[in-house]
VMD Tcl script that draws the C-alpha trace (Angstrom):
set ca {
  {-114.71 -16.33 -79.10}
  {-114.94 -14.87 -82.62}
  {-118.08 -15.35 -84.68}
  {-118.43 -17.74 -87.58}
  {-117.57 -16.10 -90.95}
  {-120.57 -15.66 -93.23}
  {-119.84 -17.61 -96.40}
  {-121.88 -17.36 -99.63}
  {-123.26 -20.82 -98.84}
  {-124.50 -19.83 -95.38}
  {-125.86 -16.51 -96.72}
  {-127.88 -18.39 -99.32}
  {-129.14 -20.80 -96.67}
  {-130.36 -17.87 -94.58}
  {-132.10 -16.22 -97.53}
  {-133.71 -19.48 -98.73}
  {-135.13 -20.19 -95.29}
  {-136.02 -16.70 -94.04}
  {-135.83 -13.99 -96.72}
  {-137.42 -15.16 -99.95}
  {-140.10 -12.48 -99.82}
  {-137.42 -9.84 -99.35}
  {-135.48 -11.30 -102.28}
  {-138.55 -11.27 -104.52}
  {-139.32 -7.65 -103.60}
  {-135.72 -6.61 -104.26}
  {-135.78 -8.38 -107.60}
  {-138.86 -6.49 -108.79}
  {-137.81 -3.10 -107.47}
  {-134.19 -3.31 -108.62}
  {-135.26 -4.40 -112.14}
  {-137.40 -1.28 -112.53}
  {-134.60 0.89 -111.08}
  {-131.95 -0.59 -113.34}
  {-134.05 0.25 -116.43}
  {-134.07 3.89 -115.25}
  {-130.27 3.89 -114.80}
  {-130.33 3.95 -111.01}
  {-127.20 2.50 -109.32}
  {-127.65 -0.84 -107.62}
  {-126.84 0.30 -104.09}
  {-129.09 -1.13 -101.40}
  {-129.26 -3.25 -98.28}
  {-129.07 -7.03 -98.78}
  {-131.96 -9.43 -98.36}
  {-130.67 -10.55 -94.96}
  {-130.44 -6.97 -93.78}
  {-133.94 -6.31 -95.08}
  {-135.33 -9.24 -93.10}
  {-133.41 -8.17 -90.01}
  {-134.83 -4.62 -90.18}
  {-138.34 -5.98 -90.79}
  {-137.92 -8.32 -87.79}
  {-136.54 -5.55 -85.63}
  {-139.28 -3.01 -86.41}
  {-141.91 -5.59 -85.59}
  {-140.16 -6.46 -82.36}
  {-140.14 -2.86 -81.09}
  {-143.60 -2.07 -82.45}
  {-142.32 0.86 -84.54}
  {-144.96 3.01 -86.14}
  {-143.09 6.09 -87.36}
  {-139.82 5.64 -89.22}
  {-137.33 7.99 -90.92}
  {-135.35 6.65 -93.87}
  {-132.34 8.86 -94.67}
  {-131.45 7.90 -98.23}
  {-134.25 6.55 -100.49}
  {-132.46 5.60 -103.75}
  {-135.04 3.35 -105.46}
  {-137.13 2.77 -102.36}
  {-136.23 -0.79 -101.25}
  {-135.45 0.05 -97.61}
  {-138.50 2.28 -97.40}
  {-140.70 -0.50 -98.78}
  {-139.36 -3.02 -96.28}
  {-139.95 -0.64 -93.40}
  {-143.39 0.42 -94.67}
  {-144.57 -3.21 -94.75}
  {-143.19 -3.67 -91.22}
  {-144.93 -0.70 -89.60}
  {-148.26 -1.63 -91.24}
  {-150.95 0.52 -92.78}
  {-151.37 2.51 -89.59}
  {-147.67 3.37 -89.55}
  {-145.66 5.87 -91.58}
  {-142.26 6.01 -93.25}
  {-140.74 9.36 -94.21}
  {-137.95 8.86 -96.76}
  {-135.40 11.53 -97.77}
  {-133.79 11.61 -101.21}
  {-131.54 14.24 -102.74}
  {-131.99 13.23 -106.38}
  {-135.27 14.05 -108.17}
  {-134.74 11.11 -110.55}
  {-134.11 8.64 -107.72}
  {-137.20 9.97 -105.87}
  {-139.38 9.60 -108.96}
  {-138.23 6.01 -109.49}
  {-138.75 5.23 -105.81}
  {-142.29 6.66 -105.88}
  {-143.13 4.64 -108.98}
  {-141.62 1.55 -107.43}
  {-143.61 1.96 -104.24}
  {-146.81 2.63 -106.15}
  {-146.38 -0.50 -108.25}
  {-145.92 -2.52 -105.05}
  {-149.14 -1.03 -103.62}
  {-147.29 0.65 -100.77}
  {-149.09 3.83 -99.68}
  {-147.62 4.69 -96.30}
  {-144.31 6.17 -97.50}
  {-143.76 9.88 -98.19}
  {-140.63 10.69 -100.21}
  {-139.22 14.16 -99.66}
  {-136.83 15.55 -102.28}
  {-133.83 17.70 -101.41}
  {-130.87 17.78 -99.01}
  {-131.67 15.35 -96.19}
  {-130.06 17.41 -93.44}
  {-132.15 20.46 -94.30}
  {-135.31 18.32 -94.27}
  {-134.37 16.83 -90.90}
  {-133.83 20.24 -89.37}
  {-137.39 21.26 -90.31}
  {-138.94 18.28 -88.49}
  {-140.25 18.40 -84.90}
  {-138.19 16.51 -82.32}
  {-138.99 13.26 -80.47}
  {-141.32 11.98 -83.21}
  {-139.67 8.85 -84.69}
  {-139.41 5.31 -83.33}
  {-136.60 4.25 -85.70}
  {-134.22 6.15 -87.97}
  {-132.09 4.45 -90.63}
  {-129.11 6.41 -91.96}
  {-127.95 5.10 -95.32}
  {-126.97 8.05 -97.50}
  {-123.81 10.10 -98.32}
  {-121.17 8.97 -95.85}
  {-119.44 12.38 -95.25}
  {-122.71 13.61 -93.69}
  {-123.20 10.59 -91.44}
  {-122.15 12.45 -88.29}
  {-124.44 15.36 -89.14}
  {-127.34 12.95 -89.72}
  {-126.60 11.25 -86.41}
  {-126.65 14.51 -84.46}
  {-129.96 15.53 -85.99}
  {-131.35 11.99 -85.56}
  {-130.71 12.27 -81.80}
  {-133.08 15.22 -81.71}
  {-135.73 13.56 -83.89}
  {-135.85 10.13 -82.21}
  {-138.11 9.56 -79.21}
  {-136.69 8.38 -75.93}
  {-136.28 4.62 -76.21}
  {-136.25 4.72 -80.03}
  {-133.41 3.29 -82.15}
  {-130.97 4.88 -84.56}
  {-129.17 2.72 -87.14}
  {-126.35 3.53 -89.58}
  {-125.60 1.21 -92.51}
  {-122.12 0.39 -93.87}
  {-120.61 0.55 -90.39}
  {-117.89 -1.90 -91.45}
  {-117.00 0.30 -94.46}
  {-116.55 -2.51 -96.98}
  {-114.14 -4.29 -94.67}
  {-111.89 -1.25 -94.29}
  {-113.21 0.24 -91.03}
  {-110.34 -1.11 -88.87}
  {-107.67 -0.03 -91.39}
  {-105.60 3.13 -91.75}
  {-106.75 4.06 -95.27}
  {-104.51 6.26 -97.42}
  {-105.73 9.39 -99.22}
  {-105.20 7.73 -102.61}
  {-107.70 4.98 -101.71}
  {-110.88 5.53 -103.80}
  {-112.96 4.91 -100.66}
  {-110.89 7.25 -98.47}
  {-113.57 9.94 -97.92}
  {-116.33 7.42 -97.18}
  {-114.23 5.15 -94.97}
  {-112.84 7.96 -92.85}
  {-116.35 9.43 -92.52}
  {-117.68 6.07 -91.31}
  {-114.80 5.71 -88.88}
  {-115.59 9.13 -87.43}
  {-119.25 8.26 -87.31}
  {-118.56 4.99 -85.45}
  {-116.34 6.84 -82.96}
  {-119.06 9.37 -82.22}
  {-121.72 6.63 -82.10}
  {-119.64 4.77 -79.48}
  {-118.95 7.87 -77.40}
  {-122.44 9.33 -77.44}
  {-123.84 8.98 -73.93}
  {-127.41 8.99 -75.15}
  {-126.81 5.85 -77.20}
  {-126.56 2.25 -75.95}
  {-124.99 0.97 -79.14}
  {-123.29 -1.88 -80.99}
  {-122.31 -2.79 -84.56}
  {-124.35 -5.72 -85.89}
  {-122.17 -7.68 -88.35}
  {-124.87 -8.15 -90.96}
  {-124.40 -7.06 -94.56}
  {-121.72 -4.35 -94.52}
  {-122.39 -3.84 -90.79}
  {-125.10 -1.82 -89.07}
  {-124.43 0.44 -86.11}
  {-127.50 0.37 -83.87}
  {-128.20 2.23 -80.69}
  {-131.12 2.59 -78.32}
  {-131.58 6.26 -77.37}
  {-131.69 7.11 -73.71}
  {-132.46 10.82 -73.26}
}
mol new
graphics top color blue
foreach p $ca { graphics top sphere $p radius 0.5 }
foreach p [lrange $ca 0 end-1] q [lrange $ca 1 end] { graphics top cylinder $p $q radius 0.2 }
display resetview
């Protein structure tokens, strides 16, 4: 049996009942980011609440955020792991990193470290088996590379997640090279294929937001 389509009405019902704090946080952080000219690319309020719920459920304490932008995902995860936990967030752009740091500071969030530079290089410098949860939400052509490195960094029993797993509704299509999303969609399709084949991952795509591939790591 197929699932029930998520209409705008149902989405709003979910947010109104379960994700008003996440909506308020997004409103404040995105307003500051918009003033700085940062693109409005982020997880939705329902995804934010789901991630917060999930991190609490698994008792995550050390999290890696691949793709900071203006810091919304990092803030959600930082609040979820608590003051004794830590979020390491990776951002290529110095401007984005600065806005994210300012955003986090204004929200009183102190347990996030934002590292500036190519995410893959930063990941390769990190010791293995040290993270409970890794969220991949950055440049799509590098998704497979991030996944491979994430498998080294995650502890046994930890979880790896990749956002935009449904690729704006195009993941099941044969996209043409003239499609403006061609590079990103084909990269996500390749990522999903590898995610599904990887024997160390017990995975699934959660149809929330633009889809989130999630897998428990079994080393």
